[in-house]
C-alpha positions in Angstrom: 0.0 0.0 0.0 1.5 3.3 -1.0 1.7 5.6 1.9 -0.2 8.8 0.9 -1.6 9.7 4.3 1.1 12.2 5.2 2.1 13.4 1.7 1.1 16.9 0.5 -1.9 16.8 -1.9 -2.6 20.1 -3.8 -6.3 19.2 -4.5 -6.8 18.1 -0.9 -5.4 21.4 0.3 -7.9 23.3 -1.8 -11.0 21.1 -1.0 -10.3 20.7 2.8 -11.6 24.3 3.6 -14.7 23.6 1.6 -15.4 20.3 3.4 -14.8 22.0 6.8 -17.2 24.7 5.8 -19.7 22.1 4.8 -19.3 20.3 8.1 -19.8 23.5 10.2 -23.0 24.2 8.3 -24.3 20.6 8.4 -24.9 21.2 12.1 -26.8 23.8 14.0 -23.9 24.4 16.3 -20.5 22.7 16.7 -18.9 23.3 20.0 -15.2 22.3 20.5 -13.6 22.5 24.0 -10.1 21.5 25.1 -8.0 22.5 22.0 -5.3 23.5 24.5 -4.9 19.8 25.4 -3.5 19.0 21.9 0.3 18.7 22.1 2.3 21.4 20.2 5.1 20.3 17.9 4.9 16.7 19.2 3.6 13.5 17.8 0.1 12.4 18.9 -2.7 10.0 18.1 -6.3 11.3 18.3 -8.6 8.7 19.9 -12.3 9.8 19.6 -15.3 7.7 20.5 -17.0 6.4 17.3 -20.7 7.1 17.0 -21.5 8.4 13.6 -19.3 6.8 10.8 -17.6 9.4 8.6 -19.1 12.3 10.4 -16.8 11.6 13.4 -13.8 12.0 11.2 -15.1 15.2 9.5 -15.7 16.7 13.0 -12.2 15.8 14.1 -10.9 17.8 11.1 -12.5 20.9 12.7 -10.2 20.5 15.7 -7.1 21.5 13.8 -6.5 23.3 10.5 -3.3 21.2 9.9 -3.6 17.9 8.0 -4.8 14.8 10.0 -4.5 11.2 8.8 -7.1 8.5 9.6 -7.3 4.8 9.7 -10.7 3.1 9.2 -12.0 -0.5 8.9 -10.9 -2.2 5.8 -14.3 -3.4 4.5 -15.3 0.1 3.3 -12.2 0.0 1.0 -13.5 -3.0 -1.1 -14.8 -0.9 -4.0 -12.0 0.8 -5.9 -13.7 4.1 -6.5 -14.6 4.3 -2.8 -11.0 3.3 -1.8 -9.6 6.1 -4.0 -11.9 8.6 -2.5 -11.0 7.6 1.1 -7.3 7.6 0.3 -7.7 11.1 -1.1 -9.3 12.1 2.2 -6.2 10.8 4.0 -8.0 7.7 5.3 -6.3 4.3 5.1 -7.5 0.8 5.9 -6.8 -1.3 9.0 -7.7 -5.0 9.0 -9.6 -6.8 11.7 -10.2 -10.5 12.5 -13.6 -10.3 10.9 -12.0 -9.3 7.6 -10.3 -12.8 7.6 -7.2 -14.1 9.3 -5.3 -14.0 6.0 -5.8 -10.2 5.9 -4.3 -9.5 9.3 -0.8 -9.8 7.9 -1.4 -6.7 5.8 -1.6 -4.7 9.1 2.2 -4.8 9.3 2.4 -2.4 6.3 -0.5 -0.4 7.8 1.3 0.0 11.1 4.6 0.9 9.3 2.9 3.6 7.3 1.2 4.9 10.5 4.5 5.3 12.2 5.8 7.2 9.2 2.8 9.5 9.4 3.4 10.2 13.1 7.2 10.7 12.7 6.5 13.3 10.0 4.5 15.3 12.6 1.0 14.5 11.1 -1.6 13.6 13.8 -3.1 10.2 13.3 -6.7 9.6 14.2 -7.9 6.1 15.1 -11.5 5.4 16.4 -10.7 3.9 19.7 -13.6 1.5 19.7 -12.9 0.1 16.3 -16.5 0.1 15.1 -19.3 2.7 15.3 -22.0 2.6 17.8 -25.4 4.5 17.7 -25.5 4.9 21.4 -24.0 7.4 23.9 -22.0 4.6 25.4 -18.4 3.5 25.0 -17.7 0.1 23.5 -14.6 -2.0 24.4 -11.4 -0.5 22.9 -9.4 -2.3 20.3 -5.6 -2.9 20.7 -4.4 -1.9 17.2 -4.0 1.7 18.3 -1.7 0.7 21.2 0.5 -1.5 19.0 0.9 1.4 16.6 1.7 3.7 19.5 4.3 1.5 21.1 6.0 0.7 17.8 6.1 4.4 17.0 7.4 5.3 20.5 10.3 2.9 20.0 11.2 4.7 16.7 10.9 8.1 18.4 13.2 7.2 21.3 13.1 9.9 24.0 10.7 12.1 21.9 7.2 11.8 23.4 4.2 10.3 21.7 0.7 11.1 23.1 -2.8 9.6 22.8 -5.5 12.3 23.0 -9.0 11.1 24.0 -11.9 13.0 22.4 -15.6 12.7 23.3 -18.2 13.4 20.7 -21.8 14.0 21.6 -24.6 14.3 19.0 -28.1 15.6 19.7 -29.3 13.5 16.7 -27.3 11.1 14.6 -29.1 11.2 11.3 -30.9 14.5 10.7 -29.2 17.7 9.6 -29.0 21.0 11.6 -28.5 19.5 15.1 -26.0 20.3 17.8 -22.8 18.4 18.4 -20.1 18.8 21.0 -16.4 17.8 20.9 -14.6 17.4 24.3 -10.8 17.1 24.0 -9.2 15.5 27.0 -5.7 15.5 28.6 -3.1 13.7 26.5 -1.8 10.3 27.7 2.0 10.0 27.4 3.0 6.6 25.9 6.6 6.6 27.3 5.7 5.3 30.9 4.2 2.1 29.3 7.3 1.3 27.3 9.3 -0.5 30.1 6.4 -3.0 30.5 6.0 -3.2 26.8 9.6 -4.4 26.3 9.2 -7.2 28.8 5.5 -8.1 28.6 3.7 -6.7 25.6 0.1 -8.0 26.4 0.2 -6.5 29.9 1.4 -3.2 28.6 -1.3 -3.1 25.9 -4.0 -3.8 28.5 -2.6 -1.1 30.7 -2.8 1.4 27.9 -6.3 0.3 27.0 -7.5 0.8 30.6 -5.9 4.2 30.8 -7.5 5.4 27.6 -10.9 3.8 28.5 -10.9 5.8 31.7 -9.9 9.0 30.0 -12.3 8.7 27.1 -15.2 7.7 29.3 -14.7 10.9 31.2 -14.9 13.0 28.0 -18.1 11.7 26.7 -21.7 11.0 27.8 -21.1 7.4 28.7 -24.5 5.9 29.7 -23.7 3.4 32.5 -26.4 0.8 31.9 -26.4 -1.6 28.9 -29.7 -3.4 29.8 -31.6 -0.1 30.5 -29.8 2.2 28.1 -32.9 3.8 26.6 -34.4 4.4 30.1 -31.3 6.0 31.5 -30.7 8.1 28.4 -34.3 9.4 28.7 -33.9 10.1 32.4 -30.8 12.2 31.6 -32.9 14.4 29.3 -35.7 14.6 31.8 -33.3 15.9 34.5 -31.2 18.2 32.2 -32.8 21.5 33.2 -32.7 20.6 36.9 -29.0 19.7 36.7 -28.1 22.8 34.7 -29.4 24.9 37.6 -27.7 22.8 40.2 -24.3 23.0 38.5 -24.9 26.6 37.4 -24.3 25.7 33.7 -25.6 27.7 30.8 -28.6 26.3 28.9 -26.7 25.8 25.6 -25.6 22.6 23.8 -22.4 22.4 25.8 -24.1 22.9 29.1 -26.8 20.3 28.3 -24.1 17.8 27.2 -22.2 18.3 30.5 -25.4 18.0 32.5 -26.4 14.7 30.8 -22.8 13.5 31.3 -22.9 14.4 35.0 -26.3 12.6 35.5 -24.9 9.3 34.0 -21.8 9.6 36.2 -24.0 9.9 39.3 -26.1 6.9 38.2 -23.0 4.8 37.7 -22.2 5.1 41.4 -25.7 3.9 42.5 -26.8 0.4 43.3 -29.3 -1.5 41.1 -32.0 -0.9 43.7 -31.4 2.9 43.6 -31.3 2.9 39.8 -34.6 1.1 39.3 -37.0 4.0 40.0 -34.9 6.3 37.8 -35.2 3.9 34.9 -38.9 3.7 35.4 -39.2 7.5 35.5 -37.1 7.7 32.3 -39.2 5.1 30.5 -42.4 6.9 31.4 -40.9 10.2 30.2 -39.8 8.7 26.9 -43.2 7.1 26.3 -45.0 10.4 26.9 -42.7 12.2 24.5 -43.2 9.5 21.8 -46.9 9.8 22.2 -46.7 13.5 21.6 -44.2 13.2 18.8 -41.5 15.2 20.6 -37.8 14.1 20.5 -35.6 13.8 23.6 -33.1 16.4 22.4 -35.9 19.1 22.3 -37.4 18.1 25.7 -34.0 18.6 27.4 -33.7 22.2 26.1 -36.6 23.5 28.2 -39.3 25.5 26.6 -41.7 28.3 27.2 -43.9 30.6 25.1 -41.5 33.4 25.6 -39.0 31.5 23.6 -41.6 30.5 21.1 -42.8 34.1 20.5 -39.1 35.3 20.2 -38.5 32.6 17.6 -41.5 33.5 15.6 -40.6 37.2 15.7 -37.0 36.4 14.5 -38.4 34.4 11.6 -41.0 37.1 10.7 -38.4 39.9 10.8 -35.9 38.0 8.7 -38.5 37.0 6.1 -39.7 40.7 6.0 -36.2 41.8 5.4 -35.7 39.5 2.4 -39.2 40.0 0.9 -37.8 42.4 -1.8 -35.4 39.8 -3.0 -37.4 36.7 -2.1 -37.2 35.2 -5.6 -33.5 35.6 -5.8 -33.1 34.3 -2.2 -35.1 31.2 -3.0 -33.4 30.4 -6.3 -29.9 31.1 -4.9 -29.9 27.8 -2.9 -32.8 25.4 -3.2 -30.8 22.5 -1.7 -31.1 23.9 1.8 -34.8 23.3 1.8 -34.8 19.7 0.6 -35.3 16.8 3.0 -32.4 14.8 1.6 -32.2 12.6 4.7 -35.4 10.9 3.5 -33.3 9.5 0.5 -30.7 8.0 2.7 -33.3 6.6 5.1 -34.9 4.6 2.3 -31.6 3.6 0.6 -29.0 3.1 3.3 -29.5 0.0 5.6 -26.9 1.0 8.2 -28.3 4.0 10.1 -24.8 5.0 11.1 -23.9 5.7 7.4 -27.0 7.7 6.6 -25.7 11.0 8.0 -22.4 10.6 6.2 -24.1 9.9 2.8 -26.6 12.7 3.4 -23.7 15.1 4.2 -22.0 14.1 0.9 -25.2 14.6 -1.1 -25.9 18.0 0.4 -22.3 19.2 0.1 -22.0 18.2 -3.6 -25.5 19.2 -4.6 -25.1 22.7 -2.9 -21.9 23.6 -4.6 -23.0 22.2 -8.0 -26.4 24.0 -7.7 -24.7 27.3 -6.8 -22.3 27.1 -9.7 -25.2 26.4 -12.1 -27.3 29.2 -10.6 -24.3 31.6 -11.0 -23.8 30.6 -14.7 -27.6 30.9 -15.5 -27.9 34.4 -13.9 -24.6 35.4 -15.5 -26.0 34.5 -19.0 -29.4 36.0 -18.4 -29.0 38.9 -15.9 -25.3 39.9 -16.1 -22.3 39.7 -13.8 -23.4 41.8 -10.9 -26.7 40.0 -10.5 -24.9 36.6 -10.7 -22.5 37.7 -8.0 -25.4 38.9 -5.9 -27.1 35.5 -6.3 -23.9 33.8 -5.3 -23.6 36.0 -2.2 -27.3 35.2 -1.3 -26.6 31.5 -1.7 -23.7 31.7 0.8 -25.9 33.7 3.2 -28.7 31.2 2.8 -26.4 28.3 3.9 -26.1 30.1 7.2 -29.5 31.8 7.6 -32.2 29.5 6.1 -31.5 26.4 8.2 -31.6 28.4 11.4 -34.9 29.9 10.5 -36.3 26.4 9.7 -34.9 25.1 13.0 -36.6 28.0 14.9 -39.9 27.0 13.3 -39.3 23.4 14.1 -38.7 24.3 17.8 -42.0 26.2 17.9 -43.8 23.2 16.4 -42.4 20.9 19.0 -43.1 23.4 21.7 -46.7 23.5 20.7 -46.9 19.8 21.2 
């Protein structure tokens, strides 16, 4: 396998800002905390939780403007066109036992290339759990990352190599224009594990895995119960507003994420007898919301008619402001109004890939549509009108989804 993960790519350098721009606008708000924990001028592996297929990697790109290389499960590289696209995005394959024992030998070259990436100063991102998971809950960590880390540390000698845990929390996995939080934790130095690694590799790998599991679990909303996951998750949303006040947190996406995280940490310390009534309360809350057609993420925000009237006033004033150019505003970017997630829901079996495919559809369709609109208005109305439509299209990317989300909030609030 040619190692292209760390090499400069001119087209990647051009497209990366556009993809980052698309990712920012795919969500209602992206909150990143803990950038100061990323080592400066030192090699490090980024180890996020894995909950939403390719969207996890795209969000990690927002952490740093510098290039980041990725490893992903090998089965998504089976189609040549898809493999080329992934390699272009600096994503390489890593092989697992489920890919066949005969494939595991290919990891030797993968690990070698990964060490070269890190030695060149390019951060390497590996999803710590090895597979994605549509729950706010950490899966067992795989050992491949730690083998790469220890092999690289031996090459680096006294120079440090770090593993940085990153928690990612989504309000909704599939739909567009929701909130997402990235919580970057303190880096774990690999050097203290090397003495054990030289004498007893399995023990050292387990020690590293335990250290990362503890660190990563503290950076994410890690629901403690596996048997009562849905009930506990609903209970966390039920008690979000109460916890925000108790912890004196702001009622914003980050505050609500920290509140839910705190609630699960408290539940993890309880006995089964103490948890039982909480699970029952969460189950009843979820059932009531389902009956009314209200999602959990909205219920945890807290709602009153003051917010509703303010939202309606904001929408009304914005629409009034653009009435004189309404036709141009609408035609400048039709994609933003389309429910493209319905296409992926009907065509993609794996729900964890739906958001990624939907993102790709909307990003490609938006830029293609705006180019076509620019050319059409250039030929029919002239340069200045075409430039104006292009500017309106860019503005619509930011403004229109937020207006639609305000109306959606009012709709759920009425329920």
